[in-house]
N, C-alpha and C positions, 0 to 999 in steps of 0.2 A: 481250337488247339486241344489236342488230346494228349494228356500226361499219363504215362503208363509206369506204374510202380513194378519193379521187377525184383525177383529174389534170385533167380537162377540164370543170370545172363552175364556174359563176358564180352568185352570189346577186345578183339585181337588187332594189334597194330603191327604190321609186317612190312619191313623195309627190304626191298629187294632190288637187284640190279635191273636196269631197264630191259636188258637182253632177255630176262626171264618173266617179265611182268605180264605180257599178253598171254603167254602160254599158262601161267599160274592163274590168271583171272578166268581164262576159259575152263580150266580143270575145276576151279572153285564152283563156277556156275553150274558145270556138269554134275557136281556133287550136291547141289541145292543150296550153296552158300551165295550171299549177295555181298558186294564189296563196293566201297567208294575208293576210287583211284585218285591219288594226288601226286603231281610231279614234284620231286625233291632233287636235291643235289648233295652228293656225299662230300664230306669234309676232306678226307685223305687225298683221294685221287681227283677230287673236283669233278667227278663224272656224274652222269644222270642216273638217278635212282627213281623208284617208284615206291610210294608208301600206300599200302592198302589198309583200310579200316573195315573190319569184318565184325558184325554183331552176331553172336551165336549163343545158343542155350548151353549151359554148363556140360550137358551130357555130349554135346557135339564138338567140344573144343579139341579132344584128342583127334577126331576125324579131320578137322580142318588143319591141324598141325601136321598130320600124315600127308595131306596134300601138298602143303608148303614144303615139307622136307623132301618129298619125292620130286618136285619140279625144281627147286632151287638148289642146285649142286654147286659147290665151290670148285673153282679151277684156277690154274696159274695163268698169269699174264705178265708180259714184260712191259715196264714203263720207264720213262727217262726221268731221273732227278737231276736237278741242276746243282752242280758243286762249284764252289769258288775255285777259280783257276789260278792259285798262287804260283804254280809252276809253269803257267803258259805265258806266252809273249803278250804283253799288254795287261796281264792280270785279269783276263776276262772270265767268263763263266763257261763250263763245259758240261754237256749232258752226260749222265752216267746211267747206263741201263740197270734196272733192278727188277728182279722177279718178285711179284706180289701175289697174294691169293685174293681172288675176287669172287663174286657170286655168293651163293648161300643166302641166308636171310637172317635179319635181326628182328626178333619177334618179342613184343610185349603183350601180356594177357592181363587185362585189368577188369576189376569188378564194376558192373554197372548197377547204379542204384535206381535210376529212373531214366527214361527217354521221353522226348516230346516229339509228337508227330504233328506237323502243322500243314 
């Protein structure tokens, strides 16, 4: 096992919509970044997301962030929310269309103290 002490390294955790993940991963690799892809699920829309973990040197963080920003654009999408049908026959539930913003990326940049290569 190799333990590497690092001073100038960050871990970027980027949560993106599944629709953007393959294109983002390809652009990151074209730019010389390596990432680990994790399948995740969003809480609000309960839809598929992808979480990418990207280890980068401090001086390359802004470059990686630029790639993420360029690929992961937010957009509007219609989704149905279920509301209680107090005014409906039988008191059932009725779907109600709502426009929501999806896409983009949620990004965390963390300091890395050390990493282990096994």
